N, C-alpha and C positions, 0 to 999 in steps of 0.2 A: 859613100859612108866614106868616113874620115876614117884615120889609121887607127884613132882611139876609139872606135866603134860609135860616137857621136855621128848625129845626121851632118852632112856637108852642109854650109850656106849655099843658099841657092837666090837668087836675084831674080826671078822670076816670079816667084812665090811673094805673097803679099806681105808687108810689114804688120807681124801679128802682136796687140797690144790686150791687156788687161787691164780694165779699171776696176778699182775697187772701190764700191761703191753705188746703187741705183739711183740716187737722187739729184736735186736737178743739178748741182757741179758734173757728176759723172756722166750725164746724159748728155748735158752742153759738149762734156770733153768729148764724147763719144761723136756725136756728131761733127764736131768741127774736125775731128781725125776723118772721119769718111765720107764729109763733103767737100772739105778745104785741102788736103793733103795732094801734092803734086805727084805721089806716087801713090799705087794702090793699099789699102790698109785695111783689116780685118778687125774686128773687137770685140772680146769677152768682156760684156759687163754684169759684174759678179755682185751679188748683196747676199747675207746673210738672213734677210725676211724672204720669204717666198713670193713678194710683192715689189714692184720698184714704184720708184716715185719718193720715197725718203721722205723729208718734213712736207713735202707737199700732202703726201698723203696723213702723216701722222704727225705733224706739226702745224699745220695750219688749220686753226680752230675751221669744225664744220660748219657753223653759221656764216661763212665765208663762201658761199656755192661759186662765186665769181674767181676768187683768188685760187681753190682747189679746181675750176678749168682748168687751170695752167696746165694742170696733167694732158688733159686732152691734145694740148700743145706737144709736151714731153714724148706723147705716144708715138708719135709720126716719128722720131727719130728712134725708136725700138723697132720698127716697122722695115728700116734701112735693111737690106739683104746684108751689108758689110756688118752689122751688129747682132751680136747675139746674147739675150739675155739670161744668165745664168744665177736665176735666185735659189735662197735656200741653202747657200752653202759659206761658210763660214772659214776666213783665212787665219792662218793659227791654229785652226781646230779640224776641219775638214782636209784641209790642203796648206801646208809651211809655202812662209815666203819664198825659202829656198828653191822648193818643187814646183811652187808658178813661174817662178823667173826661167824654170828649165822647160816651162810649154810654149813661153811667150818671148820675144826680143824687147818688149818693155812694158811696165807697170805704171800707173797712174794710181794713185792714192786720194780718193776725193770721199772718205766716208765721213767727213764729218766731226764735229766738237757734240757729244751727246750728254757729256757727265754735266751738273749743276753746281755753280760756285755757291759754297754754304755762307752764312751770314756772318759766322764765327764768334755768334752771342749764348749766352747761357740760357739754357731751355731749348734750344733750337732740335732736341732731339724726343722731346715731350710728342707724346699720342696727340694729335690735331694740329701737327708743324709739317709740312710739307714742300718738296720741292716742285715749282712751277713742270719738269720737266716729268715726273710724275702723275701729274693732274693733268696734264695735257697727253700723257702717253695713254692714260686712261681714258678720256673722253673721245679722243682719236681712233681707239681702236688698236692700240699698239699691243700684238700677242705677248711682247714682255712686261705689260704694264700688270704692277702690282693692283689687284683688282681687290684684295682684301685688306689691305692696308689704307687706300686711298677712300672705300666705303665706309671702313670703320672712322677716318677722319670727318667725313661727309656726315656722319650721322648726327641729327638733330641741331646742323649749325643755325645758327641764326645770324651771326656776325661774323662777319671772314674780313680778314686783313690781308692785302695783296702788297709786297715790298717791291719794289722797281716800278721805273715808268718809261718800260719800252713797249712795243708792239705785243709782247708774249703776254708781260701783265696786263694789259688791257684788254687782251683775248680772253683771261682767265679771270677778271672781274666783269668782264660783259655774259659772259656764259654761265656764271655764276646768279646774276641777275635777272637773268632773261626768266619769261614767264613759262612752263612748258610747253604753249601750244608754238612758241614761237621756236621751240628746237625739234618739236615732232617732225616738221619737213625734212630735215636734216638728215646726214648719212650713219649719226651716230649709232652705236649699239644699242639694241634695245634696253639692256640693263642699264646701262647709263642714263638714258633717257628715263627710266623707272625714277632711280636713286637721287636724279636732280630736281623731277617732280615731286619727289616727298620729303625733300631739304627745304624748309619755310625760312629762307633767306632772307632776312629785313633790311641787314646792312652791309656794305659792303664798300672798304675803306683803303684807298692806293695809296700807299707812303713812296714819298718820294726826299733822298737824302737832300738834295739841294732845289734850286728853284724852277719854274717851269721854264724858264731861259735855256736849262742844263738837261731836258728830259729829250729822251732818245724816240720815243714815239711819233708816226706821222699824223698827220693832220689829219688824212684817210679814216685812219683808225679811231682817233679822236672824237670826231664828228659821231662815229657810230653809237657812242654812249648814251646820244641825247636822244636817240630814237627806238629807245625800248619800252615795250608795252607797260611797264609794270614798274621803271626806277626813274626818277628824278634824282638828274646830276646835281652837284652840290660842292660849290666852290668858295670858300674863303678869301672874300676881296683881301684882306691881308697880305697873301700869300702872292699876291699878283703886282705888288708894290715892290717896284725895281730900284736895285744902286744903280750905280755911273755905267761900272764894270757889266751887268747885264745888260744894260741898253747899247752899251758897246757890242756886244756879243749879238744881240738882237739885230743890230744893223747890219750883220753879215753873215746873218742863217735865215734865210727866206725861212724855212720850215718853221723854226722856232719863234718866229714873228706870227704865222699864221696861226700855230698854236696857241700864243697868248690873245691873239684875237678872239679864238672860240671861246677859252677859258673866260673873257671878259664878260663874252656875251651870256656866261651861264652865272656869273657872279651875284645874279639877283635872285636868281631861284631859292626858293624856301623847299622845305618836306612838306608832302601833301600825302593827306588820310594814310593809308593803309602800301602806300608806294615804295619800296626798296629804297633806301638811302644809298647813293653810289658817291663817295667823299671820295675828291681826288685833294690830297695834303701833301704840302710840299714844304720843305726846311725842317723834316724830322727824320732820325734815323735810330733804329731801333737797337736797343740796348743790353735787352736781354727780353727772354719769352717768360711768360708767369703762367703759375700753376703748378698741382702735385701730379695728380693722374695723369691731364693734360692739359691743353693749353686752355687759358682764360682769359689772356692778356697781353696787352706786347706794352713795354714802356720804354717811350719815345726820347730822343732826347730833341729840343728843340737845336738847330744849327744855322750857322752863317755860312756863306761862300767867300772865302779868303782871296788875295789877290792873286793866285796861282788857280781859281778856280776850284779849290776844295774843298768839302763840307767839314766845317769846323764844331766843335761843341759849344754851346754857349751856357752850360749848366741846367738849363732849365727843361726840366723834366713832368711828363705824363703819364697816364696808361689810358690806353686804346684798349675798350674790353673786344675780347675776338674769342670765339669759340673754335676757327681755322686760321691758320698763319700759312700763306702762300710765298715763299720768296722765289722772286725772278730778277736777280742779280747778276745773270750772267751764264753764259757756257766755257768749257773748255774740253779741249781735245785728249785722249788717251792712245798710246801707242798699242798700233798689233805687234807681236811677238817677233821681235828681232828689227824693228822700225823703231829710227829714234823721236823722240819727241822733247820739247824745251816745258820742261816742268811751270816754269813761273809762265809763258805765253801759252802753252797747251796747244801749242803748231807744232810740225814737222820742220828743223833747220832748214832752209832752200833758198835759192836765188833764181830767181824768174820762173819756179815752178820745177827747177832741177834738185832733187834730195840731197842734203849736203850731210855727208858721212868722214869724220875725221879731217875736219876743215875743207873738206875738197868733194865735186860734186860726184854723186854716183851715178855712174854709168846705167841709162836704163830704167832709171827708177826717178818717179816725177811725185809731184802734187798738185791737187787743185780742191777750189772750196774752203769750206773752214778749217781742215785740217792745214791748209795754207798760209791761210791769212789771218784765222781767227776767227770770230761770230760776228760777223757784221755786213751791213749791205740787206739787200733786199733778193727776193729769186733772182730778178735777173742781174743780179750784179755777179752771179755763177758765171754768166754767159762771158764776158769779156775777160773775166778771171780764168775760165777753161781756154781761152781762145790764147792768151798770154802762155798758159803751160804747154798748150799743143803746138806753137811757135817753136818754143824751146826743142820740143821733142823733133820735133822735123828738122828743126836747123842740127841736131846732133846724128841724126838719119843721114843728112847731105854729108856732113863732115866724116860720116863713117864710125862714129861716135857707137853708135846701135847701127846693129846692121840684120838682116833676114837670115835669121840662122836657129831659132829656137827649136826643141823636141818637137816632132811633127805628131806624134801620138796625139790623139786626142783628147782635150782636157776634161768633157764632158767623161767620155767614156773612161778613163782615169778616176774621175771623182766617184763614177757608180761603181767600179770595182773595189774601190775603197769603203764600201757602204755609206755613202752619201745618197741624196734624193735630189738631184739637183732639179730646179721647176724652172722648165724653159717657156718664150713666149706664149705656144700654144698651150700649157698646162697654165701660164697669167690669164690668157684670156679664157679660160675655163671657170676661173678663179672668180673673174668680172662677171662673167655671166651670171655666176650663183648667185653675186653681192645683189645685183638688179633684181633676179629674179625673190631673193629675199624679199630686197624692198617692196615690190610690188605688192606682195602679200600685205603690208599695210599701207597702199597707196603712196609709196614713195621712190623717189627715182632709183635709190641705193641703200640697202642697210649694210654697212661696214661688218664683216666676219672677224672677230676679235682673237680665235684660238688659232694657232698655229696648225693642231690637226684638222680643224675643220676646212681652213685653207688648204690643207695637201690632202685632204678628203676628197674635196670639189676635182682637184686636177687628176687624182686618180681615178675617180670616176668617168670622168670625160674621156680619159683613155683607154679604159675598160670599154666606151662605148665607142670608139673609133676603131676600136682593134679588129682586125680581120677575122672572122669566124673559121674555125677549120671546114 
């Protein structure tokens, strides 16, 4: 022991790192630390949910099984003996940042950007107006989803408007336009399937403030809209007429160019019988939501794109009827207690992943993922991003900025002593098995359990069954 009673540094023990957030960014960070470091490293991968995988579990739409299969790849990192999954632990509540730092030598924050950006228009708070974050959390079975609010908003909906032209906006539009039989094989919670099957959607309109050359959805996501059992994609040919600036943008953006080619294929579509009308409309921005007791429509203004790429109003207005409005115009991050966040960007100030406090790097604190760079890129983007942060951490370790000298008391034991109920990898395996068994009762590969208590009950049951008898 050191003279002050604290544990003396031990160069022979591994460098101990806590990663806060067990989504793709956190798992890629843990993988890079344990597999690429020139020195031994152990990682405690913390998450406030009892389950790992973050947005891969609770953000990618359940009708994207190939994308959701990414979690099988991520799971391999959890199997690494140097990585310990510690779920159902909220940093700032179950343990403070200061206490966490006492148990490890470095912390990497990878907890994402979970807050939505508002439209900031009149009527946005009316019943029937939702953030995409709320709807996505509900249909993905997130334990914190507000079931009552979302299901009240969906009751009786015939016409829906989705504001935004990113992949999440298209996910929402696609899920709303799907036939019940298309969703039945997914791992959506049963109550979600029941509500969507009872929702008589006839029309879904996706609104973009600027033109198709400025849309951020990927071509793969866009093409999926034209393969739905009961929906016809409708595009106004006038929205596809581009000015010279947009043409120039297309020349340097392969994704935008491919998107426009797909949209032009659909410009000749006509409404067909009782099929859902899935409209993609560009150069429109909402200026207010209409209604008294709930949303009845969206007043939109026709826009044009100026020389700096901004959407500017033209003074031409129309009303798009709607029983439901879902905004999908971006995400932003928030700080943990004791962690700085730039209120404008919604990110933690950093340089190459090193957290900045008072103008300088904070020794032993790092960020990766959306809380580092903002809500951009695809799942795989987090791998490169995590490696950059890990390179900074390892360089600091080599330079002696961080050293193996944290408190040797076991983090999990400390959490349990404080009344927390950490979920470890074997507990997660029990939850996973319970979801597979639940899905099998209806002929599915899996059914997501959405209630936190049900998730914990599955882990407790498995622990009791494996406990030695007296």
